[in-house]
N, C-alpha and C positions, 0 to 999 in steps of 0.2 A: 221904606219902599212899600207901597200898597201891594198886597199879594192878591191882585186881581188880573186875570187874563181874558182877553177878548179874542174869540176864535171866529174868523170869518170863512165859513165853510165847515160843515160838520159831517163829511163823508167818513170814509174808512180812516184817512189820515187825520182829519179834524177830530173825529171821535177819539182816536188814539191820543192825540194832544190833550183833549179834555180829560181823559182818564189820568194821564201823566200828571197834570197840574192838580186835578181834584184830589188824587190819592196822596199828594204831597202837601195838602193843606191850603191850597189856593182856591179862591172863588173864581168861577168860570161863567162867562156869559158867551153864548153861541148865537151867531146870526147866520141863518141858512133858510132860504125860501122853500126848500124841499119839504113838502108836507109829511114826508116819512122820516124827517131828520130826528125827531125825538125817539122813534122806535130804533133807528139805526145806532144812535149814540147810546141808548140804553143797553143794546145788545153788546156793544163794544165794552161798555163799563162793567157789565156782568162778567165778561171774560177777564178784564183787568182786575176786578176785585178778587177773583178766584186765583189769579196767577202772581201778580206783582208782589204782594205781601209774602208769598212763599219763598222769595229770594232772601229774605232777611231774617236775622235772629232777634231783631228788635221790632216793635210796632211802628208802623208809619204814623205820621201826625194824624189827627182827627180830619176827616174829609171836609173840604170846603163845600160851598153851595154851588149848585148848577142852575142856571136859567137859560131857556131858549127865548130869545127876543125877536120881535118882528122888525125892529128898527135898528140899523147898524149903529146909529149915534147912541142908543141905549147901551149897546154892547161895549162900545169903545170908551164911554164916559168913565174916567177915573182908572182906566186900565194902565198897568205899568208894562205889560207885554201884549202886543197885538200879533196874532199869528194868522196869516192868509193861507188858506188851503183850497183855493178855487181851482176849477179845471185848467189844464195846461194850454191856455189860449192867451197869447200876449196882449191882444186888444181887450180882452176881458180883465186881465190883471191891471192894465193901465187905468181902466175905468175905476176899478176897486181901489187902487192906490191913490188916485186923485181924491177920492172920498175919505180914505183912512187918514192921509196926512192932513186933511182939513179938520178932522175931528179929534185926532190923538193928542194926548198930552205931549208937550215939547220934549220931555225926558223919557218918553216911552220907547221901548225897543220894538221895532216893526220888523217881523220875521216873515219870510216866505218858505213854504214847504216845497217849492218847485224842484223838480229833480233835474231839470234841463237848462232853464234860463239863467243867465248871468245877472248879478244884482244891477250892473249898469244898464242892462235892458229894462229892468223893472223901474229904474229911477228916471228913465227918459221923460223929459217934459215937466218934471216936478221942481217946484221952487225950493223945497227943503228935503233933499234926498238923504241927508246925513243920518237919519234915523233907521234907514232901510238896509237890511242885509238878508242873505239867504240863510235859513236855518232848516236844512234838509234832513228830516229823520228817516228811519226805516221801519217798516211794518213788521210786527206790531209796535207802535210808538211807545206804548206803555211798558214794553218789556225790553226791547232792544235799546242799548244805551247810546249807540253812535248817533251824532248829529253833526252834519258838516256845516260849519259856520263859514260863510263866504262873504266878505266885504268887497266893496269896490273902492276905487280911489276917493270917491265922494262920501264914503261911509265914515262917520266919526269914530276915531279910535276909542273914545269913551263908550260908544255904543257897543263896540266889539267886546270891550272889557266887561261891561254889565251883562251882555248876553252870555258870555262864558260863565260868569258867577251864577246867574239864574239857572242856566242849564245844568251846571254841576250840582246845585242845590236840589234839583229834581232827580238826581241819581243818574244823569246822563253823562256821556263822554263827548264834550265839544271838541271837534277837530277843525281847527282854523286853517282854511285853505290859503296858501301863500299867495297864489295868483288866481284871479277868476278865469274860469274856462267853462265851455259848454259841458253840462252833465257832471261837472265837479270831479270827484276822484272815484268813489265807489261805483257809481253807475257806468263810468267809462270802462271799468274792469268788467262789470256784469255784461255790458254790451258786447265786449270781445267774446266772452264765453257764449252769450246768447247767439250771436252770428255763427260761430263755429257749430253750435248745437243744432241750428236750423239746417245747415249743410249736412251734418251727419244723419239727421233724420230723413231729409229729402233724398239723400243718396242711398238710403236703405241700410246704412251701417248699423244703426241701432233704433230702438223705439224710445219714446219719451220716458218710459219706466227704466229702460236700461241705461239711458244717459243719466237719469237721476241717481241710479244705483252707483254709477262711476263716481259721482260727487259724494253721496252720503256715506258710502262704505270705504272711501279712499281719502282724497286730499281735503274734502270738507271737514273731516274730523281733525286733520292737522291744522287747517287754517283757523279753526275756532280758538285755538290756543296760542299759535305762533305766527299766523299770517303767511305771506308768500316768501319774503326774503329771509326771515329767520328760519323757516323750514328748509330752504335751499342752502343756507349756511351749514346746517347739520348734514345735508347731503354731500357737502364737500369734505366731510371727514375732518381729521385733525388738521388738515391744511387750510380748512375754512373756506370762505367765500371766494377767494381768488382762484383756488384750485377748481371749485365748482364752475366758475366762469370760464376758465381755461379749458375745462373738459366739455362743457355743454354749449359755450358760446358759439362755436362754429356752426352748430346745427340751426341757428337762426336764419342762415342763408338757404337752408333746405326747403323745398316746397311742401312743408307739412300742413300749413293752414290756408284757409281761404278768407282771412280777416279783411283783406282789401276788396273782397268781392261779396255780394249779397245775392242769395238765391231769389228767384222771382217770387214775389209775394202774391200768389194767385190763389184761386178758390181751391185748387187741388192741394196745395200746401196746407192751407188752413184746415180743410176737411181731414187731411192726414194727421195733423198734430192734434185737432179737437178730438177725433175718434180715438187715438191712442191715449189721450189724457182721460177721456171718459172710461175707457177700459181699465186704466190704472187706478183712478180714484173716484169713479162715479158711484161706487156703493156707499159713499159717505157724504153727508150734507156739509155745506160750507161751515156751519157752526161746529159740527163734529171735527172737521179738519182743523179749525182754528183751535179748539180745545186740545187736540192731539199735538199740534204744533206748540202751543204754549206750554203744555206739560213737559214735552221733550226739551224745550228751551230752558225751562226752570231747572230740570235735572242736570242739563249740560252746564248751565251757568252756576249752579250751586257746586258742581265739581270744580269748576274754575275758581270759585270763591275760596275753596280750601287752600289753593296755592297762590291766589292773587294774580293769576294769569289772565290776560285779555279782559273780557267783560267782568270777570270776578274781581279785578282790582277796582273797577268803578263801583261795584256793590259794596265792597268793604269801606271805600272812602265815603260813600253816602251814609252807610250804616253808622259810621263813627260820629256823624253829625246828628243823629236821631237821639232824642232826649229819652231818658229813663225816668218814670215818675218816682217821687219820694213817698215814703210811708213813715208816719210818726213814731212807730215803735220798732219795726223790723225792716231791714234793707230789702228793697225790691231787687231780686237777683235774676229775674226774667220777665220781660214784658213784650209779647209778640202776638201776632195773629196766627191762628192755627191753620197750617197749610193743608191742602187736600191730600197730601201724601201721608198725613198722620191719621187719616180716617179709614175706616174699614167698610165692609158690606153692610154693617148696621147703620152707617151714616154718622158714627161718632168715633172719637179717638179710641184706638185699640190699646190694650194693656201695655204693649211694648213702648208705645210713644209717651205714656205717662212717665215711664222710667227715663226715656230719652229727654223729656222736658226737665225732669229733676236733675238729670246729669248736667244739662246745660245750666241749670240754676246753681249747681255745685261749682261749676266753672266760673259762673258769675261771682260767686262768693270768693273764689280763689283770686279773682282780679282785685276784689276789694282789700284783701289782705296782703297783696304784693306777690302772690304765687302766680305770676303771669308768664307769658311766653319767654321773657328774658330770664326769669328765675329758673324755668324748666330747662332752658338752654345750658344753664350753669350746672345742671345735674340734680336739682331738687324738685320734688313733686309729691302729691298725695295719691295713694291708691285706695280705691273703695274696697272695704273688707266685707261689709254686710249692709243690706238695704231691706226695708219693708215698706210696701205700698198698700194703701187702703183706698179703695174706689168708693166714692160717695155720691157723685152726680155725673151726668153725661156732659161731654164737651164736644162741640161740633165745629166743622170746617168754617172758617171765617170769623169765629168768635175770638175776642181778645183774651189771652191767658196771661194772668199775673201770678208770679210766685214770690212769696216773701220767705225769708230764711231766719230761723232762730238757732243760736249756738247753745247747745245743751252742755257740751264739755269741750274745753280746749286746754289740754294739759300735755306737755312734752310732745311726744310723737302722735298723740291721739287727737282726733277732731270728730266731734259727734254733732251732726246737724239735723234739723227738722224743717222740712219744706211744706209750706201751705200753698196748694194749687187752687186758684180762684178763677171762676169764669165771669160771665156777665153779672152785674149788680152785686159783685163781691161774694157770690155764692161759693161756698167751699166745695170744690169738686173732688179733691183727693188730698191725702197727706203721704209724704214720703220721708221716712226716717232712714238716715244713712250714717255709717260709721267708717272713718277713713284713718289710714296710717301714713305718716310721712316717710318717704323713701329717698334713698340716695341712688340715682339712676346709674351711677358708675359701679357701685358694688352690688346693686339690686337687693339691698338689705335695708331694714328700717333705720331711721336716723332722726336726729333732732332738726327742726326747721332752723332757718336763720334767725338771728335775734330780732330783725325787723319784722318777719312774719310772726314770730311769737308775740311780739308786742302788739301788732295789729289784731291778731285773733283774740288775744287776751282782753283787749279793750272791748271788742264785741261781746265776749263771754261775760265780762263783769256787768255790762249794761243789760244784757239779756237775763242775767241771774235774778234781776228785780222783777221780771215778768212771771206770770203764772206758768207752770209747766203744761205742756200740751196734753189734752185729755187722752190722746192716742199713744202717748210715749211708752215705749217698751212693749207694745202689743205683739202677739204672735198669731199665726194663722188660726182662724176659727174662734178666737177669743170674743166673747160677747161684751 
């Protein structure tokens, strides 16, 4: 399959799609008549390059190429994925789809970013509607994994299958909606919260900031990891969901909400909400708010990554597909982009993160010799006894860091490693020498590794014994 995506519309959502495809190695052509399209997409890409790689402990593929074209036909030519992200006007979408279907490859997936229209509405009047489905993402598209995949009865099952495969390869979580419905799943839930929020503000119960506080300090944190029903299952205690429903189900008949009613959308309500929003967030620019949002999302999603919960599971699944480069002499034990969280006020990696990178490289070597999660679960592991780091060159956010590892000693309980940290152009940025002891986690005492681990690390040690010893081997602080 050709890894080329054609994006029809390059606004906030289209630009997010461009970043998601590009940073996963796809070539992207964008058709958008907006004279500001290049600037807008460039700003979205800058945010994406800063945040998306920070989710992973492996480097993403080399970026694809980006073109902004003036002719829709040029964009769609040879594309295996076409994504429409034009304004939410059905007449405009019909016009666009009549052009797309006439130009697209017969096996291309044609997705729509629409948040409200059903795919059957988009397919009206088309001779070949089978390629079209809704692929509704969430902003920022380059960071949030969820994408609602909504087919109609006319959408080819093969198109749905290929759409799921492509989206998963981009690190996204495709959620296939079982039946088409206006606004799909997530936006229907958001609409309910939005309507109730408008009433709470209109009736003077709270301000926009206080309503946001109710979400971000409370149930928003729970939802990020467990969603709605799993959260309520816990609320039911040991008796589970049935007890929760028995306890709280009757309150559904109480007049708590105004979901079936809508406040009058007049100038007074608009001014009230806009004024409160300005007071809440007007001290920051949109770009500053976007970076704050992205940094917070990265932190939350990396926390979820540790347990594989929610979006963390999508990150781990995607990372498992990312390739690690090979080195002719020494194994590559870490290959990743340097996240902004590893840099300090000087703009480069701080001393603690050099050691963090080396620790991840040690973990990478452990995987190579079979000392993985399953091995640790059985009670065996290595503890670091001593390390020495030497700083040679600066490393900056966004650069690719590659670590190779040489085995100096692998005898019995002892494992002596030497890590080479290299930045752009293979420039040596640091070395980290580390000495480890194998431990039994049950007795918390040193012990011999398993025969399989001994055999694997001995094989590396024998091969590396033929290589020159590192110049910095055995250094101490202050040694010239």
